N, C-alpha and C positions, 0 to 999 in steps of 0.2 A: 608251638613255643612261644610261649606271651614275652613282648619286649618290651621294656618299659626306659624311658628317660626321670632323672630326678633334677629336680631344679629348686634351688634355695635361695631367694631371697635374703641378702644380706646388710644391714644398715649398722657400724661400730660393736660386729661381732667379737666374742673373747673365744676363749683355746675351746669353750664346747661345740664348737663349730669344726674345728680340727679333729674332735673327737666322733662326733658325729661323723666326719667323713669317715673315718678311718673303721670304725664300725662296721658301717656300711660295705666297705672294700671287703672287709675280715668274713663277711658273712657266708659261707659256702652258700646258703640254701639261695641267694639272691645272685650270686654271680653270672650263671647263665638270663638271668631275668633283667637286671640293670646294663643296659646297653649305655649308657653315658650319662656324668654327672653335672649339673651345670651350672653355677655358683654366680649370679648375680651381684657385683659389689653395685650398690644404688647410695653413690656418692661420701661415702666412709671418709672420718679426717683421716689425715695423716698419720696421727697417733694410734691408727686401728690398722693402717695399711699391714704391717710385721704379719699379723694373721692369716692376709693371705699370701704372704709371700713364705709363709712357714706352709703352706696348703701348695705351692708350686713347688717347693723345694723336694716334697712326696715325690711327684713326678708318674704321676699316675696319668697313662695314656687315656683314661677315659673319664679322664677330669679336667673341663674347661672353665676360664673365669670371665667372666665379661664383667666392664668397668663402667655404670657413667658418674660423669665427671662431676655431675651436680644429685642431689638427691630430688629423684621424681617420683617418690612414690609405691608401696607395694606391687600395686595394683601393675604400674608401668616396667618394673622390674622382672613381673610374671610375663606381660606380654613380650618383652625382650627376650626373655628363654623361651617362651614358646615360639617366638620368629626364629630363633638359631636353630630350632629341633626340627621345626616344616621345612626349613631350608636345609639342614645337614644329615635331620635323621628321618626320611619321610615317612618311613617304613614300620616303624614303631608301633604299638597297638597303642599306648596312651604317653600320658605324664604324670607325673607323681610332682607335688608339691610339697615341700617341707620348710620347715621355720628355724632357724638359726642359734635359737637363741638355746637350745637341749631341751623344750618341750615335748615333740616328737621323740621319741624313741626308733630303733631298728625294728623292736618287735610290732612292735605297733605299725609300721610303715610292712613289715612284711602280711599282718594279719588284713590290712585294706586289698595289698596285690593278691592276696589270695581270695578275695571276695569277687576284685575287680576280674579275677580271672575265669570266673563262673559265668560273666556275661559283660565282654571288653565294650559296648555301647552305652555301659551304667557309668553313674558318675557318683563316685563314693566317698564316704566323708568321713574322717574317723572324728569318732561323738565321746565328750569327755563326760564323765559324771559328775557334777555339780553337788559339793557339799557346803557347809560353813565356812570350809579353810581353804576357800575358792575365794581371790582377792575378791572389794565386793563391785567393782566396776566392772571385772568381768561377766561373773555373775548376774548383777543389772544388766548389761547392754546386751546379753546374750536373749539373756529373758522376753527385752522391748523386739530385738530382731525375727526373733523366734516368731511371735506373737504376729508382727507383723508380714513376713513371707506366706503366715498362714492367713493372714487376711488378705493379702496381695493374689496367692496362687493355691490357695487351698491346698497344702504341702505341710506335713508332721514332721518340720526340721528340726531336731533337740540341742544344736549343734552349729550355728549359724558363722559363726565365729573363728571354726578352727579352720588352720592352716594344712590339715595335713589331707589331702585329697587325691586321686587317681582319678584322673579326665580323661574319657576318649579323643586319641588325637584327630577323628576331624572336627569337634566339637572345641579343641582348641585354634582351631584356624577359624572360628568363629568368632571365639572369645578375643584374638585377636582385636578386631576391626570396635568393640567395647569400648561406649565413652565409659571416664573413671580412671585414675591412674595411681588411686590410694587405697582403700581397704575397702570403697565401697564397690569395687571393681569385683570383689572376692561375690562380697553381698550379691550385685547385680548376676553374677554368673551361677546364683543358685534361683535367683528371682524367672531367671531367660531360660532357666532348662528344657521347663514343659515346654515353651514356644517350638523349642530343636526336638521337640522327643524324645529327651534325655531323660531317663529316670534316675533320680536324688537318691542313694540308700544308703544306712547307713551301718558304720561297723565299730563298735564297743570299745575305743582305746583307752591305756592309763591315760590318769589325769597327774601332767608337772607341772610344777606352779616354781621355779627358782626364785628365792627372795620376795616374794611378793610379787612376783610379776613384773619387778623392775625394768627389766630388759626391752619392756614390751613399747615399740613408738605411737601408739594410739592415740591421736589427739581426740580427748572424752569429746569435746564440743565440737571441732569443725567436722570432724571424722563419721560423730553421730549424726550431722544436719548432712551431710554427703548419703551418707546411708540413707538416711528414712527422709529420700528427697522426694522421693517418688508419690509419697504417701501427702507430704504435706505441700507435692504443686494441688493433689487434688482436693485436700479439708482447705488450701487457699480460696483454687478456684468455687469451691460450695460454700465459704465467706462470703467474699465476694458477690455472689447470685444471691447468697439470702441477706447481704446489705439492701440490694434492689429489691428485689422481692419484699422485704418487710416494710423496708421505705415506701416503694411505692401500695402497698397493701393498706397501709396507713393511711397515707395521704388519700389512697379513692374512700375510704371510707371516712375521712372528715370533711371531701365534696358532698358524699351523695346522703351519708349518714347510714346507719346500724341497724334501724327497726326491724328491716325481715331479712327473711333466708336470702333473697333474691343479693342484695347491697353483698352479703359477703364471698355472695359466688361470682358477683359481677369483678370487685376486689381482687380474688382468689386469680379469673380469669387473665387483666389486663397486669399485676404483678407479672404472675407466672409466666407470660407469653415474654416479657421483655427478661428476665432473669434468667427463663427457661435457653433464649436464646445464644446471650452471655455466654451461660453457661456451658453449652455445645459447643461453640465455637472454641472456647478454651480447656477442657476435656479433648476435644477431636486433636489441635494440632499442638498442643503442650504437653498433656497430660499421658495420654495414652498413645502419641503418634501415629494414630489410624488414619489410614486414606479413605478413599470411596466412597458413594453417594449412599450404601445401602446401608448404612451407620446411620443419615439421617432419618430413613425411614422410620428406621429401630427407634430412635430417641424419640420421633413424635410418638411413636406409639408410648414409651414411657410417660412422657411428657404429658400427656392426653389420661391417662388411667391417676398420675401421683396429683394433678391437679385437681381431678375432680376426690381423690381421695380426701387432698388438703382442703378443699372447699368444703366437703362434707364433714369432714372431723372436729375442722376448727369451728364448723357452725353447731356440733355435737355437746364439743368440749364446753363451749362459750354458753349453749343453756344451762349448764349446770350450775353457776356463776346467777348469785341475783341481779347484779347491778350490769344491762346489757347498754345501757345509752349511751356508752362512751366508747372510744375505740380503742380503749387500752386494755380493755377484757380482750376481745376478737383478737388482737395482736399477740395480747400476751399466751392465748392459747394453740396461735399461728407459730409461735415460737418452738414449743412443745410439738407441735403433729409435727412441723417440719423438719425437723431434728431428729425424728424415727426416719422420717422418711428418708431422711439424704445418707444414714447407715444403709438401708434399702434399697435407695438407688447405686452404693458407690459397690453392690453387689450384683447388680444388674447389668449395669455399666461395661465393671471388668471383666462378666462371665456371658454374656449375651453380645451386647451391645458394639462395645470394642473387642472384641477376644480377640486375640492373636491365630493370627490359622499357622497350624502347625508345619514348621520347615525341616525338612531330612537333610541331617549333615553325613 
């Protein structure tokens, strides 16, 4: 028999949270599945404490209310709930997470639990169908994060920001140690699933947005920056190395001239050796957090191929233009070539050089 715990983070909730709990408790099909419900008050203000008091007055034996003195973030609230379940209900098959604002219905929860029951080792997410009626910031954010997940992990996830999820119990033990305490935590949960051999599967659910999603506590700028930090770090690493590469390339051409093929190749080798050393160090320790000497050998092979390709295509592109006696034209050609190589390089580094070794949970 499937046994599930339900975790609901709440910040300044309204009556919809009470309605949600009552609906879960009164649904017969969930009686033997839902073992316990944990609500985390993530630093709600005094005006909203009455909601939690009303929940306590229900005197439900399978309901626990946990409090954060201050607002720590949705990720921190989820981790608090995961820790509580791990210590008090270790025999559960998984944990379902829901939002407190009425966006997730009991019917949606039931459909996700049904899919999870087919394979309790998979991560089930309830995905919404986005239409023009959905608030723009929700659509825009989901499009960006979905494309980013596809870029970073090769996974096609249509709704990366859904809070309705059913998570394998073993995976929650790992999630407790994940960095990030706000909305980026849920995003990282999807990014890292492949590393732990967790398959992410989708379950369509009704799309419910009340009052234009005004109850959402998502901070568009700050939380978006935290979510996109992984790719930002790689882009910053690449841009920093790019400045070194282009600067040295231009300087070497200025010193030795660029009238023959060898001058471009020499400038490419000199600039690429230093810039690639910097790029490897940053990506190795900061972007992909990967240890080991094998990555250096793999990166060395990529470096050689990329350097030859950069020199060859930069020279080929330069010869297409009549003006070749200045340093500007080869430099512009190199910018175009290296931008294309940057995109290819990211894919290679992610999938082959700094590829995560799957861990069993």
